[in-house]
N, C-alpha and C positions, 0 to 999 in steps of 0.2 A: 311830568305834568306839574305846572306851577302850583306852589303852595299858596294858601290865602295869607293876607297880611297878619291875621290873628295867629295863624299857625307859626309863621316866621317869628313874630314877636314873642310868642310863648316859648319857643326854643331858646331865644336870647335871654328872656327873663329867668327861665329855669336854670340856665348856665350861670347867670348872675347870682342867683340865690344859692347855688351850690359852691361858689367860690369862697373859700375861707378868708382870703385876703380882703375881698370886698365886704364880706360880712363883718369883719373886724373893723375895717375903715368906717363903715356906716353904723357900727354898734348894734348890729342885728343879732339877737340872741333868741333861743327857743327853737325847738324842732317844728313848731306849728307856724312859724313865720312864713308868709307867702309874699309875693310881689304886690298883690292887691291890698293886703292889710299892712304893708310896709310903706308903700309909696302912693301918693295921691295921683289921681288921673291928670292933674294939672302940674305935677312936679316936673322939673327940668329933665330928670332922668327918664321919666315915662314918655315925655314928648320926644326926647332925642332917640330913644329906642324905637318909638313908633315911626319916626322919620326914616331911620335906617331900615326898618322892616318894610316900609313902603317902597324904598329904593330897591331893596332886594327882590321884592315882589315884581316890580316893573322889569328888572333884569331877567327874572325867570320867565316871565311872559314873553319877552323878546326872544329868549333862547328857545322856548317852545315853538314860536312862530318860525324861527330859523330852521329848527329840526324838521318841522312839517314841510317847509319849502324844499329842504334837501331830500327828504323822503319821497316827495312827489316827483322831483327831478330824476331821482334814481329809478323810480317806478316807470317813468316814461322813457328811460334809456334802454337800449337794446344791448344786451351782453351776449354776443353770438358764441356761446360755448357749445360743446357737444351736447350737454344736457338741454340747452335752449333749443337746438335743432330737434332733439328727441321730443320735447314738449310740443313744439310747433307741428311736428308730423302727426302726433296723436290727436291734435286739436282740429285736424282737417275735417270739414263737413261736406260730404258729397251732396251736390245739388244746391248749395248755398253760394252766393256771391260775396266776395270780400268787399269791405268798404274802407276807404282811406280815412284815417283819423288825423285831422289837422293838428290836434293838440300833441299827439305823440309821434306824428310823422311816420306812422306804420299802418299796414293793412291789418284789419281785424274783422271778425264776424260781429255784426250788430247784436245778435242773440245767440249765445252758445246753445247747442242742441246735441246732447250726447247720443240721441237716436240716429243722428246722421254721421256720427264719427265712426267711419267704417274701418279705419286703420287701427287694429288691435295689438299688433306686434311691430316693434321698431328697434333697429340697431343702427347706431351712428358711429362712424369712425372718421377721425381727422387724418387724412392721408397727405398732409402738407399743403399742397395747392388745391386740393379737392376734398370736399366733404362727401363721404360715401354713406348713402342711406339705403338700408334694406328694410322693406315693409311687407306686411301680410295682413289679410283680413282674418276672419275666424268663421269656421263652420264645424259644427259638432264638437266645439271646444278645442279644435285643433287649428293651427295656422293654415291658411289657404291663400294662394296668390291672388292679387287683385286682378279684376278683369281689365281688358285693354282700355275701356272707357273710363273706369275709375282711376286706373294708373295715369292716364293722360291728364285727367282733371287734377290729380294729386301733384303731378309734376308742375302743372301750371300754377297751382296754389303755392308750392314751395318756392318756385321762382319769383313769386310776388312778395313773399314774406322774408326771403333770405336777404343777407347783407350784400350790397352792391359789390361786384368784383369777385365774388366767391363762386366757384364752379361746383355744381352738385352732380353726383353720379347716383341715380336712383334706380333701384331694381326691386322687383317682386317676383319671386321664383317658387316653383313647386318644391316641397320638402325633399331634402336629400334622403335617399334610401340607404339603410344600413342592415347588413347581414352579420349576425353575431353567432359564431359557432362556439358552443359551450357544452361541456360535459358536466352534468349535475349528479352528484351522489346524494341519494335520498334515503329517508327512513320509510320502509314499506308499511309501517303502521300508520303513517300520515298521508303519504302520497302513493298513487298507483304508478305503474310502469310508464305511462304516457304523461305523467306530471299532474294528473287530476287529483285534487284534494278529496280524500275519502269522506271527510265530514264536511258537507256543504257544497261539494262540487267546485267547478272552476279550475283554472290553471294558474296558480299563484306565481310560478316562476315567470311565465310570460307576462303576467300582469305587472310583476315587479320591474321587468325590463322596460315595458311600455311606460310605466309610471316614472322611472328614472329618466327616460328620454323626454317625456312631457315636462319634467321638472327642470330640464336644462334651460337656463335663461336664453331667450331669443337672441341669436347672434353669439351664443356661448359655445363651449367646447365639450365634446364627448370625451370622457375619461374612462379608460378601461378599468382602472382600479375601483373607481366609484361604481361602475356597472357591476363588477364582481361583488362588491360590498352589498349592493341592493339585492342581489340574488341570495347571498349568504344570510341575509336577514329574514328570508322566507322560512316559516315554520316547516320543519320536515327536511330541509336541506342541510346536509352534514358537511359537504365539501364541494368545491367548484374548480374546474379546470377550464380556463378560457383558451379557446383555440384562435383561429384567425377571425379578424374583424374586417369586413369589406364594406366600402361605401361607394355610392355613385350619385352624381348630380342628375338633374332631369334630362340633360342632353348627353351625358357621358356614359361610360361603362364601369363596371365594378373594378375597383383597385383595392389592394390590401393596405390597411393602416399599419405602417411599420413601427411607429412610435407609440407612446401611451395616450396621445391626445389627437383629436381631429376636430377641426372647426368647419361646420357645414357652410357651403357656399350660399345656401338659401336661408341660413339662420336657424334651421330646425331639422329634426330627424323623424323618420318613420321607419320602424322596424319591419323587415320583410321576411316572410317564410319562417317565422319562429318555430312553427310546429315541426319543421324539418331540420332546423339548425340547432335546436336544443335537444340533446340526448340525455337519457336518464339511466343511471347505474345504481343498483342496490348497494348500499354501504355494508360491507362485511364486518 
């Protein structure tokens, strides 16, 4: 932001009065000497410094105007990064029509309305010549696939806001099911033989597994080590032996996860049959 002429002039006069060579040349002595009590307002020095300050002020004003113009042009420009597509997907408003903005040459909603933004989860991947977009709504704080009507409207919306020439692959799928076979060694003073907490009830091991799965970023990866860590953090658990981990998509059958990681086709996971896949053994 441009400084005032007075501010610029004061900066110059302060530096003038601090310069020992100039003070000696003008015969300025005493610590209480200031510009105002040393030079007259009509002195040539005061007039010259005022002119320079006025020129500097004019330059700063022009630079401010230039910066504002550049910022506005940047704001109007579309930078089609993965993050940009992610933001556009979450901004979708079901039931509202887009309007073309002549100033920015882009489609936008005239009034943002978060109540109509039904896409709550989104993962975007740049696959070279295609942008892959995975989206879900939300029900009971869990990802849920968009209905056919909503998905059709969303695809139309994304095809309107996307960059010309870019191909989009858009999907919304039911959560991948995951079966986690695990042997949990427990302290019988804290947990019962079926994993129920003695003090307060509930099944903390199953809760920990579900919390870990819910905490995986949408479109992220299940990690066996992190799952074991989540179980080991449960009070009363003394050791953990992870067995097989099996997953399946909404249209497939269960397959064993052979490595340490698995990325859900749907972008999210739901544990299945934990009451039977988690076994408890008293720690001797």
